[in-house]
C-alpha positions in Angstrom: -11.0 21.5 -3.5 -10.4 18.4 -5.7 -6.9 17.0 -5.8 -5.1 13.8 -6.6 -2.0 12.4 -5.1 -0.3 9.4 -3.5 1.8 10.0 -0.3 4.1 7.4 1.2 3.7 7.7 5.0 6.3 5.0 5.4 8.6 2.8 3.3 9.7 0.2 5.9 9.4 -3.4 5.1 9.7 -6.6 7.2 10.2 -6.9 10.9 13.5 -5.3 11.8 13.3 -2.1 9.7 9.8 -1.6 11.2 10.8 -2.4 14.8 13.9 -0.2 14.7 12.0 2.5 12.7 14.9 2.8 10.3 12.1 3.8 7.9 8.6 4.8 8.9 5.8 2.4 8.5 2.7 4.5 8.2 1.3 3.1 4.9 0.1 4.9 1.8 -2.4 7.8 1.7 -4.4 8.1 -1.6 -6.5 11.2 -2.4 -8.4 11.3 -5.7 -10.8 14.2 -6.3 -12.9 14.3 -3.1 -12.1 10.9 -1.7 -9.4 10.0 0.8 -8.2 6.4 1.5 -5.3 5.0 3.6 -3.8 1.7 2.7 -2.0 -0.5 5.2 -1.7 1.9 8.2 1.2 0.3 10.1 3.0 1.5 13.2 3.0 5.2 13.4 0.4 6.0 10.7 -1.5 8.4 12.9 1.7 10.2 13.9 2.8 10.4 10.2 -0.5 11.9 9.2 0.0 14.6 11.9 3.6 15.4 11.0 2.9 15.5 7.2 3.2 18.9 5.6 0.5 19.9 5.0 -1.1 17.7 7.6 -3.3 14.8 6.5 -6.5 14.7 8.6 -7.6 11.0 9.4 -11.0 12.5 10.3 -11.5 13.1 6.6 -10.9 9.6 5.5 -13.6 7.9 3.4 -12.0 4.5 3.6 -9.3 2.3 5.1 -7.9 -0.7 3.3 -5.6 -3.5 4.5 -3.8 -5.7 1.9 -3.3 -8.2 4.7 -3.2 -8.4 8.5 0.5 -8.5 9.3 1.3 -5.9 11.9 3.6 -3.8 9.8 0.6 -3.2 7.6 -2.2 -3.1 10.2 -1.2 -2.0 13.7 -2.7 1.5 13.4 -5.9 0.3 11.7 -8.1 0.5 14.8 -7.0 4.1 15.7 -7.6 5.1 12.1 -11.2 3.6 12.3 -11.7 5.7 15.5 -10.4 8.8 13.7 -12.5 8.2 10.5 -15.6 7.8 12.6 -14.8 10.5 15.1 -14.6 8.0 18.0 -17.6 6.2 16.7 -19.9 9.2 17.1 -20.3 9.4 13.3 -21.1 6.2 11.4 -19.1 6.8 8.3 -16.5 5.5 5.9 -15.7 2.0 4.7 -13.2 -0.6 5.9 -11.8 -3.0 3.3 -10.1 -6.0 4.8 -9.4 -9.7 4.0 -11.6 -12.1 5.8 -8.9 -13.3 8.2 -8.4 -9.8 9.5 -11.7 -10.2 11.4 -12.7 -12.4 14.2 -10.5 -14.8 16.1 -6.8 -14.0 15.4 -7.9 -11.0 13.4 -6.6 -7.4 13.9 -9.9 -5.4 14.0 -11.2 -4.9 17.5 -14.8 -6.3 17.7 -16.2 -3.1 19.4 -15.1 -1.1 16.4 -16.8 -3.2 13.8 -20.0 -1.3 14.1 -18.3 2.1 13.7 -17.8 2.3 9.9 -20.6 2.6 7.4 -19.7 -0.9 6.3 -16.9 -3.5 6.3 -16.2 -4.9 2.9 -14.4 -8.2 2.6 -11.6 -8.1 0.0 -11.7 -10.8 -2.6 -11.3 -11.0 -6.4 -13.9 -8.4 -7.3 -14.4 -4.7 -8.1 -15.1 -2.1 -5.4 -16.0 1.6 -5.3 -15.6 4.2 -2.6 -16.6 7.7 -3.6 -14.4 8.8 -6.6 -12.2 5.8 -6.4 -12.8 2.5 -8.2 -10.5 -0.4 -7.5 -10.1 -4.1 -8.3 -8.6 -7.1 -6.5 -7.5 -9.2 -9.4 -5.9 -12.1 -7.6 -4.7 -13.4 -4.2 -1.0 -13.0 -3.5 1.4 -15.8 -2.5 1.9 -15.0 1.1 1.4 -16.8 4.5 -1.8 -14.9 5.3 -4.6 -13.8 3.1 -3.0 -11.0 1.0 -4.1 -9.0 -2.0 -2.7 -6.6 -4.5 -5.0 -3.7 -5.6 -5.4 -2.0 -8.9 -6.9 1.6 -8.6 -8.6 3.0 -11.6 -8.1 6.8 -11.4 -9.2 8.5 -14.6 -6.6 7.4 -17.2 -4.2 6.1 -14.6 -4.1 2.5 -13.4 -2.2 2.6 -10.1 -1.3 -0.9 -9.0 0.0 -1.8 -5.6 1.6 -5.3 -5.4 1.7 -5.9 -1.7 3.8 -8.7 0.0 4.1 -11.8 -2.1 6.4 -14.4 -3.5 6.9 -13.9 -7.2 4.7 -15.9 -9.5 4.4 -15.5 -13.3 0.7 -14.5 -13.3 1.7 -11.2 -11.8 2.9 -10.1 -15.2 -0.5 -10.6 -16.8 -2.6 -9.4 -13.9 -0.8 -6.0 -13.7 -0.1 -5.6 -17.4 -2.2 -2.5 -17.8 -0.6 -0.6 -14.9 0.5 3.0 -15.6 2.0 3.4 -12.1 3.3 0.2 -10.5 4.1 0.2 -6.8 6.1 -2.8 -5.7 6.9 -4.0 -2.2 10.5 -5.0 -2.5 11.8 -6.4 0.8 14.9 -8.3 -0.3 18.0 -7.0 -2.1 18.9 -10.5 -3.1 16.6 -13.5 -3.6 16.0 -15.6 -0.5 14.5 -19.1 -0.7 11.6 -19.9 1.6 10.4 -16.4 2.0 7.2 -14.8 0.6 8.5 -11.4 -0.5 9.8 -9.9 -3.7 13.5 -9.3 -4.3 15.1 -6.7 -6.4 15.6 -9.4 -9.1 11.8 -10.1 -9.0 11.1 -6.4 -9.4 13.4 -6.2 -12.4 11.5 -9.2 -14.0 8.1 -7.5 -13.4 9.3 -4.2 -14.8 10.7 -5.8 -17.9 7.5 -7.8 -18.6 4.9 -5.1 -17.6 6.8 -2.1 -18.9 4.8 0.4 -16.8 5.4 4.1 -17.5 6.4 4.6 -13.9 7.5 2.2 -11.1 7.9 3.0 -7.4 9.8 0.6 -5.2 9.0 0.6 -1.5 8.6 -1.5 1.7 12.4 -2.1 2.0 14.0 -4.6 4.3 17.4 -4.4 5.8 19.3 -5.6 2.8 17.7 -3.0 0.6 18.6 -0.2 3.0 22.2 -1.4 3.3 22.5 -1.3 -0.5 21.3 2.3 -0.4 18.0 2.8 -2.3 19.2 6.0 -3.9 22.1 4.1 -5.5 19.8 1.2 -6.5 17.5 3.7 -8.2 20.3 5.3 -10.3 21.6 1.9 -11.4 18.2 0.2 -12.2 16.9 3.3 -14.1 20.0 3.2 -16.3 19.9 -0.6 -16.6 16.2 -0.9 -17.6 15.9 2.5 -19.3 12.8 3.1 -17.3 11.2 5.6 -14.9 11.9 3.9 -11.6 11.8 5.6 -8.1 12.9 4.1 -4.8 10.5 5.7 -2.4 11.4 7.6 0.7 9.3 8.5 3.7 7.0 11.4 2.7 7.3 10.9 -1.1 4.3 12.5 -2.8 3.2 11.7 -6.3 0.6 14.0 -7.9 -2.1 12.4 -10.0 -3.9 14.1 -12.9 -7.6 14.5 -12.4 -8.7 13.1 -15.7 
């Protein structure tokens, strides 16, 4: 049966929230029509799939995508490849990764590279997997090769801005987003770090004016400030539909 939804298997950002599992770090599951994709399966992704209600079956994945190779985004990628390919007995599915996620200092085990149908190198281009079309429009400003992704799902443009320092071109690149997902690690701006702060998120929302914004990937400062209270305040301040994600948040997508 066709369906469409995004489910947040984890909303942890940065090292300490992930290490302490103050929030889960399982990534984002996207289903659209008959295609299933998991984005950034970090620590606990497999467990989060199993504990979801209803369960999410990694054996039914059509693709896995990494925005970048840092462990909070990638540590379960190998077991997800095993699940998608039924332990390698079925050559199926696609793996979308930046070039530096492969080979020396990469995160994909070499013996698994032959398991998927194909490995696609993320770069500035358009891609298709089953019913899902997506675009990598630009490289993010982050210490390793990192990309945001724009998913074209019927009339919806679901944009996921993964880890990055703010730069003005983000406003232009994601200007057509109808659902904007922002990784917001810091409650207050911090010099010398390559992550968005809440002030950066405000700036992006003001410029892009998406119909819906979801904030996720919270660091310790964001948790201490209480995301639910942040949500109430920023919704009122910007007069916009803004949600601070929680583990297990599910957003239904129209099949249009």
